[in-house]
N, C-alpha and C positions, 0 to 999 in steps of 0.2 A: 900873550897875543893869540896863541892857538885856541885857547878856551873861548875866545870871542868869535871865532870863525865857525859858525854853526849853520846847519841846513835851514833852521827856522828863520834866520835872518834873510837868507837867499830867497825863501819862498814867501816872504812878507811883501806883498805888492802894494804900491801906492795907487789909490783910486783917483784917477783924473776926472772921470765922470762915469756914469753907468755904461758898462761895456768897454771902457778904455782904462788900461792899467799900465803901470810902469814898474819894472824890476831892476835891481842893481846887477852889475856884472862882476864875476870873479875872473881874474887872470890866472889860469892854471899852467901857463907857460907854453901853450899851444899857439900856432900861427893865428888862430881865430878863437872866438868864443867856444868853449867846450859845449858840444851838442847837447849833453845831458842837462845843462843849465836851461836852455831854451825849451827842451821837452818838459822839464819839471815846472817851470814858470808858466808855460802855456796850459798845463793841466790845472794849476791853481786859478789862472785867469778864467778858464772855462767854468770851473766850479762856482765862481762868483755870480754867474747868471743861470746856473742849472737849478731845476726843481729840487727842493730840500729833501724830498723822499726818494731821490734817485742817486745812484753811484755810477762812476765811470767804469765801463766794462771793456772799452777798446778805443784806441786812437790810431790814426794813420797820418804820417807827416812827411813833408819834403823840405830839405834844406836847399834854399835857392841861391843864397849868397853868403860868403863868410862874414860873421859878425865881428865887431870891434870890442874886445874885452875891456877897453878903457872907457866905454860909454854904456849908459843904461839901455834897456830894451823896452819898447812900447808894445803893448799887446791889445789888439783890436778884436773884440769878440762879437761874432754875428750869431744871432739866434736863428738857426735854420728851421727847426721844428720842435714843438713840444707835444708829446703824446702821452697817453695814459700809462703806457709801459716803457716807451723809449723816447728819448729826446736827443737832439743833435745840435752841436755847436761847431762853428768854424773859427779858428783863431789865426790871426795874422800877426807875425812879429815884425816890427819895423825899427830901423835905425837910419838916421839921416834922410828920412823921407822915402826910403826904399824897403820893400818887403824882402826880408831875408829868410823867411820860414813860414810854412803853412801847416796847420794841423786841423783835421776833422776828427772830432771826438764824440763818442756816443755814450749816453747815460741810460741806465735801466732801473726800473723798480725791482726791488728784491722779490723774486718769484721762484721759490724752491720747487724742483720737479725731478725728473730722472737724472741720475748722476753716475759717471764712471771715470776712472783714471787709467789710461794705458800709457803711462810714462814712468820710467824706472829711475829711482833715486840712485845716484852713482855710488860706487863702492870706493870711498876715499877717506883719508884721515880727517879728523875734526879740526875746526879752526883753532882750537886751543893748542894744537900741536904744531901750528905754523907761525912763522914770523909775519908781522904786518908788512905789506908791500913797500910802504914808504920807509919803514925802518931798514928794510933790505936794500933799497936804493941808496939810502943814506950811508949804510955800511960799505957798499960797493964803490961809492963815489967820494968818500972822504979824502981830503978835507973839502967841505962844501963852501961855495961862495955865499956871501950874504944874500945875493939875488936868488940863487937856487934854493937856499934854505927858506926864504920868504915864499917862493912859489910853491914849494912842497907843502907848506903849512896849509894851503888851500885844498890840498888833496885829503887831508886828515879827517874832515867831517864824516867821511865814510870809512869805516874800518874794513879794509880789503886785504884778504889773505889768499893768495893764489897757490893752488897745489902745483908742485914742481915749477915754482916761479922762475927758476933760472933758465928754463926753456925760452922764456920771453926775451932773454938777452943774448941767446946764441943764434948762429946762422945755420945750424944743422936742420935738415928737413925731418920733421916729425909729423905725427898725425895732427890735422887741423882741428883739434878739440881742446877745450880748457875747462877747468873746474875752479870756481872762485867762491870763497866764503865772504859774505858781506853783511853788514848791519850798520845802523847809525852809531856814530861815535858818542853822540850826546843824546840824552833821553828826549824822545819826541812825544808830545801830548797826543792823546788818543783822538785823532781827527783823521777820517778816511782820506780826505783830499791831501793832507800833508804826507801821509804814509805812501799814497800812490805817487805823489810828485817825487818823493825821495827815491822810490824804487825806479821810476822813470829816469831820474838823474843817474842813478847807479847803473842802469842797464846799458849805458853808453861806454862804461869803463871796460877796457880790454876786449871790446867786442869785435870790431872790424879787423883788428890786428890778429885775431884768431886765424884768419885766412892766410896770414903770412907764414905760419908755422909749416905749411906744406911746401915752402919755397926757401931757397938759401939766401934769405934777406931778413934784416931786422928792422924794427920800427925806426931806429936811429940812422939808418942808411941815408945819406944825403941825396942819393939818386931817386929815392922813393917819393912819389906823389900820391897822397892818400886823403880822401875826404868822403864824408857820409853824403849819400844822395837821398835816401829815404829810411824811415824807421817806423815800425808798427809794433803795437803792444796790446796784449789782451790780459785783463785782470779776471781771474777765474773765481777766486774766493777771498774773503777777508784775510788779512795778514798783519803782523806786528813787526815793523822794521827795526824795532829796538832789540829784536831777537835775531840770531844767526839764520841766514838763508844761503843756500847753495845756488850759484848761477852756473848752469851747465851750458856751454856754448860749443857749436860745431859749425864748420864751413863746408857745405856740400859741393861748392863750385866756385872757381875763379875762371875768368875768361873775358875777352873783348874789353880789357881794361876795367873790369868790374869784379867785385867779390861779393858773395852772398853768405850771410851768417844767420844761424838760428839759435835761440836761447830759451832755456827753461829755468824758472825760479822755483825751488823747493824749500819748504820750511823744515825744521828739525824733526817734524813728525812724518817726513817723507811725502807730504802733500804738495801737489803741483798748484802753485798759487798764481803764476803768471807766465806768459810766453811772449817771446819777442822775435822779430825778424828785421834784418837791416841789409841794405845793399849800398855799396860804396865804390867810388872810383879808386882803382889801384893801378898805378903806372910806374914803370921804371924809366927814368929819363935817359935819353941817349947821351952818351958822353960828347962833350963839345970838341969839335975838331979844330 
């Protein structure tokens, strides 16, 4: 069964008509649809109307309502502008007649020019020296119920290996930063849209929870109320998500029931290929009297 759960299937959208597409949903065991699913599918939907000679270089999105993982998602793509160098699309994700998500995504013609990188590749152990996160969870929580085993199978399409992963399970206050190795578990065909959708999907893993490391609380704490508000991403250069990439994340601020996180994706050649930003609601519920 695990072999059938692949990113390619998640990102194969049904065309209802031009500009209107439908995607399946995966239940990853969260209270709502995993945000990365909507991010990745929205990228694919936008590409279906974009000029063939342009690639997505950035998107900005807002999560408006929680999605239902038991239902498909409809994507309505609006052509905002087509230019010689840049084009813009607006994607609306819909369930039960309600808009649950908005994305504005910009495409660009390849235009090499001046270039620099002032981002440092982290000094960390390689992925091959780390245990897969799902295998670690399985080991810590054995024996697993059939339901949990089924749910965890939907996390396997991305091979995720977190440096010092046990910090995610403790309540000790540590620096709000995290380093995660990631790549597709199954071979992805060489298609720019597919690889960017996969990276967008992966970018939502372990992201907002980075902010929790600065506080004596874990993601599993029943008092915790956490949800993504917005998510932005910039694609800097071509990449192959069949190969290992490091996701370096840090949270510079939490306050007013919100947390901010920043992320950088590096390939194994230490090149910065993408950057991310996300803000989310983080609240600790008051105990009932």
